[in-house]
OpenMM code with the backbone's topology and positions (N, CA, C; nanometers):
from openmm import Vec3, app, unit

residues = "MET ILE GLN ALA ARG LEU PHE THR GLU GLU GLN THR GLN THR THR SER ASP ASP TYR TYR THR PRO LYS TRP ILE PHE ASP THR LEU GLY LEU HIS PHE ASP LEU ASP VAL ALA SER PRO PRO GLY GLY PRO PRO PHE VAL PRO CYS ASP PRO TYR PHE THR GLN ALA ASP ASP GLY LEU ALA PRO ASP TRP HIS GLY ARG VAL TRP MET ASN PRO PRO PHE SER ASN PRO LYS PRO TRP ILE GLN ARG TRP LEU GLN HIS GLY ASN GLY ILE ALA LEU LEU PRO MET ALA LYS SER ASN TRP LEU THR TYR VAL LEU TRP GLN GLY ASN ALA LYS THR THR ILE LEU PRO SER SER LEU LYS PHE THR ASN GLY SER ILE MET TYR CYS CYS ALA LEU TRP GLY ILE GLY GLY ASP ASN ILE GLU ALA LEU CYS ASN PHE GLY LYS VAL ARG".split()
positions = [
    Vec3(2.5965, -2.9715, -1.0616),
    Vec3(2.7308, -3.0240, -1.0232),
    Vec3(2.8386, -2.9814, -1.1347),
    Vec3(2.9518, -2.9353, -1.0923),
    Vec3(3.0561, -2.9184, -1.1864),
    Vec3(3.1244, -3.0263, -1.2608),
    Vec3(3.1207, -3.0478, -1.3695),
    Vec3(3.1843, -3.1476, -1.4443),
    Vec3(3.3184, -3.1130, -1.4923),
    Vec3(3.4209, -3.1535, -1.4501),
    Vec3(3.5836, -3.1246, -1.4659),
    Vec3(3.6098, -3.2210, -1.5804),
    Vec3(3.7105, -3.1766, -1.6507),
    Vec3(3.7606, -3.2568, -1.7582),
    Vec3(3.9052, -3.2632, -1.7249),
    Vec3(3.9738, -3.3855, -1.7075),
    Vec3(4.0962, -3.3921, -1.6609),
    Vec3(4.1713, -3.4128, -1.8017),
    Vec3(4.3045, -3.3330, -1.8033),
    Vec3(4.3833, -3.3374, -1.9147),
    Vec3(4.4931, -3.4305, -1.8496),
    Vec3(4.5639, -3.5053, -1.9656),
    Vec3(4.6612, -3.6151, -1.9008),
    Vec3(4.7843, -3.5791, -1.9710),
    Vec3(4.7960, -3.4733, -2.0553),
    Vec3(4.9139, -3.4289, -2.1139),
    Vec3(4.9267, -3.2859, -2.1081),
    Vec3(5.0405, -3.2270, -2.0991),
    Vec3(5.0865, -3.0770, -2.0718),
    Vec3(5.0463, -3.0302, -2.2246),
    Vec3(4.9863, -2.9184, -2.2184),
    Vec3(4.9524, -2.8346, -2.3467),
    Vec3(5.0822, -2.7893, -2.4040),
    Vec3(5.1021, -2.8131, -2.5343),
    Vec3(5.2254, -2.7754, -2.5963),
    Vec3(5.2066, -2.6785, -2.6927),
    Vec3(5.0844, -2.6529, -2.7699),
    Vec3(5.0620, -2.5706, -2.8696),
    Vec3(4.9436, -2.4715, -2.8109),
    Vec3(4.9570, -2.3597, -2.8761),
    Vec3(4.8449, -2.2527, -2.8475),
    Vec3(4.7251, -2.2971, -2.9025),
    Vec3(4.5938, -2.2846, -2.8339),
    Vec3(4.4594, -2.3089, -2.8896),
    Vec3(4.3797, -2.1885, -2.9157),
    Vec3(4.2658, -2.2072, -2.9570),
    Vec3(4.1696, -2.0972, -2.9923),
    Vec3(4.1214, -2.0439, -2.8519),
    Vec3(4.1500, -2.1227, -2.7356),
    Vec3(4.1140, -2.0666, -2.6025),
    Vec3(4.2264, -1.9621, -2.5351),
    Vec3(4.3389, -1.9765, -2.6053),
    Vec3(4.4522, -1.9154, -2.5431),
    Vec3(4.4616, -1.7651, -2.5762),
    Vec3(4.4100, -1.6734, -2.4918),
    Vec3(4.4136, -1.5169, -2.5022),
    Vec3(4.4709, -1.4953, -2.3512),
    Vec3(4.5762, -1.4242, -2.3626),
    Vec3(4.6459, -1.3904, -2.2438),
    Vec3(4.6204, -1.2354, -2.2135),
    Vec3(4.5812, -1.2152, -2.0775),
    Vec3(4.5349, -1.0748, -2.0427),
    Vec3(4.6453, -0.9843, -2.0338),
    Vec3(4.6327, -0.8737, -2.0974),
    Vec3(4.7419, -0.7795, -2.0957),
    Vec3(4.7785, -0.7082, -1.9532),
    Vec3(4.8902, -0.6729, -1.9428),
    Vec3(4.9678, -0.6384, -1.8195),
    Vec3(4.8710, -0.5150, -1.7809),
    Vec3(4.8350, -0.4050, -1.8514),
    Vec3(4.7693, -0.2969, -1.7874),
    Vec3(4.6290, -0.3321, -1.7197),
    Vec3(4.5704, -0.4388, -1.7542),
    Vec3(4.4534, -0.4849, -1.6665),
    Vec3(4.4903, -0.4964, -1.5334),
    Vec3(4.5953, -0.5594, -1.4948),
    Vec3(4.6482, -0.6049, -1.3696),
    Vec3(4.6819, -0.4814, -1.3041),
    Vec3(4.7688, -0.3846, -1.3772),
    Vec3(4.8115, -0.2485, -1.3149),
    Vec3(4.7082, -0.1776, -1.2844),
    Vec3(4.5904, -0.1852, -1.3679),
    Vec3(4.4622, -0.0776, -1.3322),
    Vec3(4.3997, -0.1478, -1.2043),
    Vec3(4.3776, -0.2901, -1.1986),
    Vec3(4.3141, -0.3446, -1.0706),
    Vec3(4.3966, -0.3280, -0.9449),
    Vec3(4.5220, -0.3251, -0.9369),
    Vec3(4.6015, -0.3187, -0.8426),
    Vec3(4.5910, -0.4102, -0.7232),
    Vec3(4.5615, -0.5337, -0.7631),
    Vec3(4.5430, -0.6514, -0.6691),
    Vec3(4.6530, -0.7455, -0.6832),
    Vec3(4.6580, -0.8196, -0.5818),
    Vec3(4.7437, -0.9607, -0.5683),
    Vec3(4.6548, -1.0695, -0.5650),
    Vec3(4.6549, -1.1718, -0.6486),
    Vec3(4.5941, -1.2818, -0.6456),
    Vec3(4.6557, -1.4220, -0.5878),
    Vec3(4.5570, -1.4798, -0.5058),
    Vec3(4.6089, -1.5970, -0.4340),
    Vec3(4.6260, -1.7290, -0.5366),
    Vec3(4.5485, -1.7208, -0.6645),
    Vec3(4.5480, -1.8302, -0.7331),
    Vec3(4.4989, -1.7939, -0.8850),
    Vec3(4.5654, -1.8240, -0.9759),
    Vec3(4.5101, -1.8296, -1.1249),
    Vec3(4.4731, -1.9544, -1.1838),
    Vec3(4.3395, -1.9500, -1.1846),
    Vec3(4.2686, -2.0981, -1.1974),
    Vec3(4.2802, -2.1511, -1.3668),
    Vec3(4.3198, -2.0570, -1.4538),
    Vec3(4.3009, -2.1132, -1.5970),
    Vec3(4.4399, -2.0342, -1.6496),
    Vec3(4.5608, -2.0699, -1.6171),
    Vec3(4.6704, -2.0128, -1.6609),
    Vec3(4.7168, -2.0791, -1.8002),
    Vec3(4.8063, -1.9995, -1.8802),
    Vec3(4.8709, -2.0647, -1.9827),
    Vec3(4.9597, -2.1596, -1.9258),
    Vec3(5.0068, -2.2404, -2.0444),
    Vec3(5.1153, -2.3310, -2.0019),
    Vec3(5.2582, -2.2421, -1.9609),
    Vec3(5.3345, -2.2966, -1.8626),
    Vec3(5.4358, -2.2055, -1.8234),
    Vec3(5.4122, -2.1045, -1.7117),
    Vec3(5.2829, -2.0894, -1.7001),
    Vec3(5.2357, -1.9921, -1.6046),
    Vec3(5.2091, -1.8654, -1.6488),
    Vec3(5.1433, -1.7757, -1.5972),
    Vec3(5.0733, -1.6597, -1.6319),
    Vec3(5.1780, -1.5479, -1.6500),
    Vec3(5.2024, -1.4963, -1.7646),
    Vec3(5.2758, -1.3802, -1.7926),
    Vec3(5.2727, -1.2632, -1.7077),
    Vec3(5.1544, -1.2320, -1.6871),
    Vec3(5.1405, -1.1057, -1.6083),
    Vec3(5.0690, -1.1044, -1.4882),
    Vec3(4.9922, -1.2081, -1.4543),
    Vec3(4.9217, -1.2155, -1.3469),
    Vec3(4.9635, -1.2027, -1.2082),
    Vec3(4.9459, -1.1114, -1.1346),
    Vec3(5.0369, -1.0945, -0.9890),
    Vec3(4.9509, -1.2145, -0.8978),
    Vec3(5.0096, -1.3148, -0.9038),
    Vec3(4.9719, -1.4437, -0.8296),
    Vec3(5.0631, -1.5169, -0.7757),
    Vec3(5.0284, -1.6043, -0.6909),
    Vec3(5.1154, -1.7042, -0.6284),
    Vec3(5.1019, -1.8313, -0.7117),
    Vec3(5.0255, -1.9454, -0.6750),
    Vec3(5.0142, -2.0577, -0.7520),
    Vec3(4.9352, -2.0372, -0.8751),
    Vec3(4.9265, -2.1306, -0.9672),
    Vec3(4.8523, -2.1272, -1.0786),
    Vec3(4.8192, -2.2587, -1.1278),
    Vec3(4.6948, -2.2807, -1.1832),
    Vec3(4.6600, -2.4152, -1.2542),
    Vec3(4.6688, -2.3832, -1.4008),
    Vec3(4.7220, -2.4909, -1.4800),
    Vec3(4.7318, -2.4828, -1.6329),
    Vec3(4.6218, -2.5926, -1.6635),
    Vec3(4.6184, -2.6095, -1.7952),
    Vec3(4.5279, -2.7120, -1.8609),
    Vec3(4.5721, -2.8371, -1.8090),
    Vec3(4.6799, -2.8645, -1.7837),
    Vec3(4.7309, -3.0160, -1.7344),
    Vec3(4.6808, -3.0489, -1.5892),
    Vec3(4.6767, -2.9093, -1.5182),
    Vec3(4.6226, -2.9378, -1.3752),
    Vec3(4.4624, -2.9454, -1.3658),
    Vec3(4.3943, -2.9191, -1.4573),
    Vec3(4.2627, -2.9190, -1.4776),
    Vec3(4.1795, -2.8314, -1.3665),
    Vec3(4.2166, -2.6789, -1.3801),
    Vec3(4.1754, -2.5957, -1.2876),
    Vec3(4.0363, -2.6139, -1.2100),
    Vec3(3.9442, -2.6813, -1.2846),
    Vec3(3.8232, -2.7046, -1.2177),
    Vec3(3.8225, -2.8041, -1.1035),
    Vec3(3.9193, -2.9053, -1.1062),
    Vec3(3.9052, -3.0079, -1.0173),
    Vec3(3.9741, -2.9725, -0.8834),
    Vec3(4.0948, -2.9146, -0.8750),
    Vec3(4.1395, -2.8804, -0.7406),
    Vec3(4.0716, -2.7725, -0.6506),
    Vec3(4.1082, -2.7872, -0.5307),
    Vec3(4.0317, -2.6594, -0.4311),
    Vec3(4.1140, -2.5324, -0.4855),
    Vec3(4.0044, -2.4304, -0.4908),
    Vec3(4.0379, -2.2871, -0.4993),
    Vec3(4.0504, -2.2304, -0.3511),
    Vec3(4.1386, -2.1503, -0.3372),
    Vec3(4.1660, -2.0580, -0.2159),
    Vec3(4.1779, -1.9279, -0.2344),
    Vec3(4.1430, -1.8352, -0.1474),
    Vec3(4.1819, -1.6888, -0.1559),
    Vec3(4.1227, -1.6251, -0.2663),
    Vec3(4.1753, -1.4997, -0.3096),
    Vec3(4.1379, -1.4424, -0.4314),
    Vec3(4.1820, -1.4991, -0.5532),
    Vec3(4.0891, -1.5386, -0.6471),
    Vec3(4.1134, -1.5970, -0.7762),
    Vec3(4.1180, -1.4989, -0.8839),
    Vec3(4.1907, -1.5199, -0.9858),
    Vec3(4.1863, -1.4618, -1.1108),
    Vec3(4.1503, -1.5826, -1.2075),
    Vec3(4.0526, -1.5403, -1.3001),
    Vec3(3.9910, -1.6466, -1.3753),
    Vec3(3.9927, -1.5753, -1.5193),
    Vec3(4.0401, -1.6218, -1.6150),
    Vec3(4.0277, -1.5790, -1.7550),
    Vec3(4.0118, -1.7219, -1.8266),
    Vec3(3.9080, -1.7747, -1.8201),
    Vec3(3.8650, -1.9170, -1.8583),
    Vec3(3.8610, -1.9340, -2.0082),
    Vec3(3.8857, -2.0878, -2.0556),
    Vec3(3.8610, -2.1037, -2.1890),
    Vec3(3.7148, -2.0474, -2.2333),
    Vec3(3.7265, -1.9426, -2.3627),
    Vec3(3.6088, -1.8861, -2.3842),
    Vec3(3.5149, -1.9875, -2.4661),
    Vec3(3.5579, -2.0975, -2.4980),
    Vec3(3.4670, -2.2089, -2.5842),
    Vec3(3.3676, -2.2827, -2.4880),
    Vec3(3.3906, -2.2694, -2.3548),
    Vec3(3.3026, -2.3406, -2.2585),
    Vec3(3.3388, -2.2718, -2.1334),
    Vec3(3.2901, -2.1507, -2.1178),
    Vec3(3.3059, -2.0849, -1.9882),
    Vec3(3.2145, -2.1105, -1.8828),
    Vec3(3.1089, -2.1682, -1.9056),
    Vec3(3.0015, -2.1974, -1.7889),
    Vec3(3.0391, -2.2678, -1.6739),
    Vec3(3.1115, -2.3839, -1.6882),
    Vec3(3.1445, -2.4608, -1.5820),
    Vec3(3.2407, -2.3862, -1.4878),
    Vec3(3.3306, -2.2901, -1.5576),
    Vec3(3.4207, -2.2046, -1.4816),
    Vec3(3.3405, -2.1021, -1.4023),
    Vec3(3.2468, -2.0343, -1.4626),
    Vec3(3.1571, -1.9275, -1.4005),
    Vec3(3.0903, -1.9878, -1.3030),
    Vec3(3.0423, -2.0982, -1.2911),
    Vec3(2.9537, -2.1634, -1.1866),
    Vec3(3.0481, -2.1909, -1.0646),
    Vec3(3.1677, -2.2174, -1.1116),
    Vec3(3.2644, -2.2532, -0.9977),
    Vec3(3.2996, -2.1365, -0.9352),
    Vec3(3.3329, -2.0110, -1.0007),
    Vec3(3.3759, -1.8880, -0.9636),
    Vec3(3.2801, -1.8362, -0.8780),
    Vec3(3.1439, -1.8530, -0.9267),
    Vec3(3.0406, -1.7776, -0.8209),
    Vec3(3.0403, -1.8677, -0.6984),
    Vec3(3.0489, -1.9868, -0.7081),
    Vec3(3.0422, -2.0628, -0.5795),
    Vec3(3.1606, -2.0370, -0.4669),
    Vec3(3.2837, -2.0061, -0.5440),
    Vec3(3.3986, -1.9704, -0.4672),
    Vec3(3.3731, -1.8262, -0.4051),
    Vec3(3.3207, -1.7429, -0.4729),
    Vec3(3.2735, -1.6249, -0.4037),
    Vec3(3.4046, -1.5031, -0.3801),
    Vec3(3.5076, -1.5196, -0.4556),
    Vec3(3.6089, -1.4329, -0.4292),
    Vec3(3.7000, -1.4173, -0.5369),
    Vec3(3.6934, -1.3102, -0.6215),
    Vec3(3.7832, -1.3162, -0.7262),
    Vec3(3.7428, -1.2082, -0.8352),
    Vec3(3.7991, -1.2053, -0.9504),
    Vec3(3.7711, -1.1358, -1.0664),
    Vec3(3.7991, -1.2168, -1.1828),
    Vec3(3.7044, -1.2007, -1.2650),
    Vec3(3.7125, -1.2865, -1.3865),
    Vec3(3.6864, -1.2013, -1.5166),
    Vec3(3.7665, -1.2386, -1.6326),
    Vec3(3.7559, -1.1656, -1.7601),
    Vec3(3.6952, -1.2689, -1.8395),
    Vec3(3.5794, -1.2059, -1.9053),
    Vec3(3.4762, -1.3009, -1.9788),
    Vec3(3.4350, -1.2145, -2.1035),
    Vec3(3.4019, -1.2896, -2.2177),
    Vec3(3.3441, -1.2259, -2.3176),
    Vec3(3.1958, -1.1953, -2.2969),
    Vec3(3.1473, -1.0933, -2.3644),
    Vec3(3.0006, -1.0457, -2.3572),
    Vec3(2.9405, -1.1196, -2.4693),
    Vec3(2.9162, -1.2387, -2.4589),
    Vec3(2.8620, -1.3239, -2.5615),
    Vec3(2.7084, -1.3534, -2.5202),
    Vec3(2.6190, -1.3683, -2.6319),
    Vec3(2.4806, -1.3957, -2.6324),
    Vec3(2.4930, -1.5350, -2.6010),
    Vec3(2.4594, -1.5776, -2.4573),
    Vec3(2.4583, -1.7165, -2.4161),
    Vec3(2.3617, -1.7028, -2.2670),
    Vec3(2.3199, -1.8317, -2.2579),
    Vec3(2.2521, -1.8630, -2.1180),
    Vec3(2.3340, -1.8266, -2.0025),
    Vec3(2.4545, -1.8709, -2.0382),
    Vec3(2.5501, -1.8345, -1.8872),
    Vec3(2.5604, -1.6998, -1.8515),
    Vec3(2.5573, -1.6152, -1.9587),
    Vec3(2.5771, -1.4841, -1.9293),
    Vec3(2.4382, -1.4230, -1.8672),
    Vec3(2.3240, -1.4612, -1.9336),
    Vec3(2.1977, -1.4167, -1.8982),
    Vec3(2.1444, -1.4895, -1.7698),
    Vec3(2.1623, -1.5856, -1.7399),
    Vec3(2.0692, -1.6549, -1.6403),
    Vec3(2.1750, -1.6925, -1.5197),
    Vec3(2.3038, -1.7180, -1.5465),
    Vec3(2.3812, -1.7484, -1.4517),
    Vec3(2.4684, -1.6381, -1.3975),
    Vec3(2.5381, -1.5708, -1.4799),
    Vec3(2.6316, -1.4595, -1.4151),
    Vec3(2.5528, -1.3286, -1.3733),
    Vec3(2.4637, -1.3007, -1.4814),
    Vec3(2.3794, -1.1784, -1.4623),
    Vec3(2.2907, -1.1863, -1.3261),
    Vec3(2.2429, -1.3063, -1.3003),
    Vec3(2.1296, -1.3280, -1.1868),
    Vec3(2.2360, -1.3453, -1.0488),
    Vec3(2.3466, -1.3781, -1.0553),
    Vec3(2.4321, -1.3923, -0.9494),
    Vec3(2.4705, -1.2601, -0.8736),
    Vec3(2.5491, -1.2595, -0.7733),
    Vec3(2.5870, -1.1333, -0.6995),
    Vec3(2.7162, -1.0806, -0.7340),
    Vec3(2.7543, -1.1150, -0.8599),
    Vec3(2.8914, -1.0465, -0.9196),
    Vec3(2.8499, -0.9113, -0.9806),
    Vec3(2.9594, -0.8313, -0.9794),
    Vec3(2.9275, -0.6791, -1.0410),
    Vec3(3.0297, -0.6882, -1.1656),
    Vec3(3.0056, -0.5971, -1.2610),
    Vec3(3.0745, -0.5927, -1.3874),
    Vec3(3.1130, -0.4674, -1.4335),
    Vec3(3.2250, -0.4291, -1.5060),
    Vec3(3.2449, -0.3378, -1.5818),
    Vec3(3.3145, -0.3757, -1.7275),
    Vec3(3.2505, -0.2989, -1.8247),
    Vec3(3.2931, -0.3251, -1.9732),
    Vec3(3.4334, -0.2843, -1.9925),
    Vec3(3.5002, -0.3700, -2.0584),
    Vec3(3.6320, -0.3181, -2.0946),
    Vec3(3.6302, -0.2595, -2.2520),
    Vec3(3.7107, -0.1745, -2.2876),
    Vec3(3.7299, -0.1045, -2.4087),
    Vec3(3.6997, -0.2211, -2.5372),
    Vec3(3.6173, -0.1572, -2.6151),
    Vec3(3.6115, -0.2765, -2.7521),
    Vec3(3.7269, -0.2784, -2.8258),
    Vec3(3.8300, -0.2118, -2.7912),
    Vec3(3.9626, -0.1994, -2.8613),
    Vec3(4.0371, -0.3132, -2.7979),
    Vec3(4.0105, -0.3601, -2.6889),
    Vec3(4.0997, -0.4516, -2.5964),
    Vec3(4.1702, -0.5598, -2.6943),
    Vec3(4.3074, -0.5673, -2.6867),
    Vec3(4.3960, -0.6574, -2.7413),
    Vec3(4.4663, -0.7256, -2.6407),
    Vec3(4.4454, -0.8771, -2.6508),
    Vec3(4.5106, -0.9574, -2.5786),
    Vec3(4.6679, -0.9633, -2.6104),
    Vec3(4.7473, -0.9978, -2.5106),
    Vec3(4.8885, -1.0081, -2.5742),
    Vec3(4.9328, -1.0966, -2.6814),
    Vec3(4.8389, -1.1819, -2.7189),
    Vec3(4.8641, -1.2787, -2.8396),
    Vec3(4.7563, -1.2640, -2.9447),
    Vec3(4.6821, -1.1519, -2.9580),
    Vec3(4.5819, -1.1396, -3.0585),
    Vec3(4.4526, -1.0720, -2.9896),
    Vec3(4.3441, -1.0778, -3.0673),
    Vec3(4.2169, -1.0156, -3.0414),
    Vec3(4.0959, -1.1162, -3.0713),
    Vec3(3.9838, -1.0942, -3.0219),
    Vec3(3.8636, -1.1729, -3.0493),
    Vec3(3.7698, -1.0777, -3.0985),
    Vec3(3.6529, -1.1327, -3.1548),
    Vec3(3.5610, -1.0549, -3.2058),
    Vec3(3.4378, -1.0123, -3.0920),
    Vec3(3.4658, -1.0455, -2.9765),
    Vec3(3.3604, -1.0142, -2.8621),
    Vec3(3.4100, -0.9123, -2.7828),
    Vec3(3.3373, -0.8171, -2.7316),
    Vec3(3.3591, -0.7288, -2.6309),
    Vec3(3.3989, -0.8091, -2.5209),
    Vec3(3.4591, -0.7503, -2.4189),
    Vec3(3.5059, -0.8474, -2.2908),
    Vec3(3.4566, -0.7573, -2.1750),
    Vec3(3.4430, -0.8277, -2.0591),
    Vec3(3.4034, -0.7382, -1.9309),
    Vec3(3.4961, -0.8122, -1.8160),
    Vec3(3.5174, -0.7285, -1.7312),
    Vec3(3.5515, -0.7862, -1.6098),
    Vec3(3.4500, -0.8063, -1.5024),
    Vec3(3.4377, -0.9292, -1.4252),
    Vec3(3.3519, -0.9264, -1.3314),
    Vec3(3.4167, -0.9593, -1.1824),
    Vec3(3.3607, -0.9033, -1.0978),
    Vec3(3.4057, -0.9067, -0.9666),
    Vec3(3.2988, -0.9509, -0.8488),
    Vec3(3.3668, -1.0285, -0.7578),
    Vec3(3.2780, -1.0838, -0.6526),
    Vec3(3.3626, -1.0920, -0.5214),
    Vec3(3.3088, -1.0146, -0.4112),
    Vec3(3.3771, -1.0026, -0.3031),
    Vec3(3.3927, -0.8550, -0.2906),
    Vec3(3.4133, -0.7719, -0.1779),
    Vec3(3.4002, -0.6333, -0.1719),
    Vec3(3.5088, -0.5816, -0.2327),
    Vec3(3.6483, -0.6058, -0.1983),
    Vec3(3.7790, -0.5494, -0.2500),
    Vec3(3.7763, -0.5778, -0.4066),
    Vec3(3.7373, -0.6697, -0.4438),
    Vec3(3.7395, -0.7145, -0.5848),
    Vec3(3.6441, -0.6262, -0.6652),
    Vec3(3.5281, -0.5781, -0.6186),
    Vec3(3.4185, -0.5032, -0.6770),
    Vec3(3.4894, -0.3703, -0.6825),
    Vec3(3.5565, -0.3281, -0.5560),
    Vec3(3.5987, -0.2057, -0.5513),
    Vec3(3.7089, -0.1661, -0.6367),
    Vec3(3.7854, -0.2624, -0.6824),
    Vec3(3.8921, -0.2534, -0.7855),
    Vec3(3.8594, -0.2350, -0.9239),
    Vec3(3.7246, -0.2916, -0.9383),
    Vec3(3.6662, -0.2551, -1.0913),
    Vec3(3.6392, -0.1324, -1.1164),
    Vec3(3.6121, -0.0515, -1.0028),
    Vec3(3.6009, 0.1028, -1.0171),
    Vec3(3.7068, 0.1652, -1.0830),
    Vec3(3.8089, 0.1100, -1.0764),
    Vec3(3.9383, 0.1736, -1.1309),
    Vec3(3.9275, 0.1743, -1.2911),
    Vec3(3.8037, 0.1116, -1.3480),
    Vec3(3.7976, 0.1242, -1.4944),
    Vec3(3.6700, 0.2023, -1.5389),
    Vec3(3.6146, 0.2757, -1.4285),
    Vec3(3.5015, 0.3381, -1.4503),
    Vec3(3.3702, 0.2809, -1.3756),
    Vec3(3.2554, 0.2765, -1.4706),
    Vec3(3.1234, 0.2615, -1.4080),
    Vec3(3.1201, 0.0975, -1.3858),
    Vec3(3.0653, 0.0760, -1.2767),
    Vec3(3.0417, -0.0637, -1.2199),
    Vec3(2.8918, -0.0862, -1.1955),
    Vec3(2.8425, -0.2010, -1.2516),
    Vec3(2.7065, -0.2412, -1.2448),
    Vec3(2.6951, -0.3781, -1.1714),
] * unit.nanometer
topology = app.Topology()
chain = topology.addChain("A")
for resn in residues:
    res = topology.addResidue(resn, chain)
    for name in ("N", "CA", "C"):
        topology.addAtom(name, app.Element.getBySymbol(name[0]), res)
C-alpha cells in the first residue's frame, strides 16, 4: 500500500528535493505528457504537459491519468516509483542510487532505462548522483531510444 503524505501549505521555498529537469530532455523525448505528478511550485517550467500536481496537491493521493512525467523527491522516491509502476504509463527521472527500491522494485519491474550523461545539470543546480530516465509503456520506451542504448 502506498502511503501518501498530505501537505496543508503551499511550498514557498526551494528544498533539497527541488531539481528541475532541463528543457533539452523534453526536446529529446519529443513527447507530450498528460500529467506531471511531482511539479515544482507554480507549475513545471519545461514539462510539456497539461495538468500537474505540486507538493500542496500531494501527487501520490489523486488519481493519475494518461502518460505521466515523474521527477519525484529524491529523498524518498520509493512510494512514487511504486505508484508509477502500478500506473504503467510514463517516464520517470530518477537517481542511480544504491538502494533497495532501485535493485528490488524498479529493476525487477517491466520498465526500461537509459542512463543520462554524468554531466547532467538541472536548471537550478546539480546532484552527486548519476541519473537515468525510466520508461514504461511502448511509446515511452521508444522515446528513450532518442538518448541511446535502452535496457
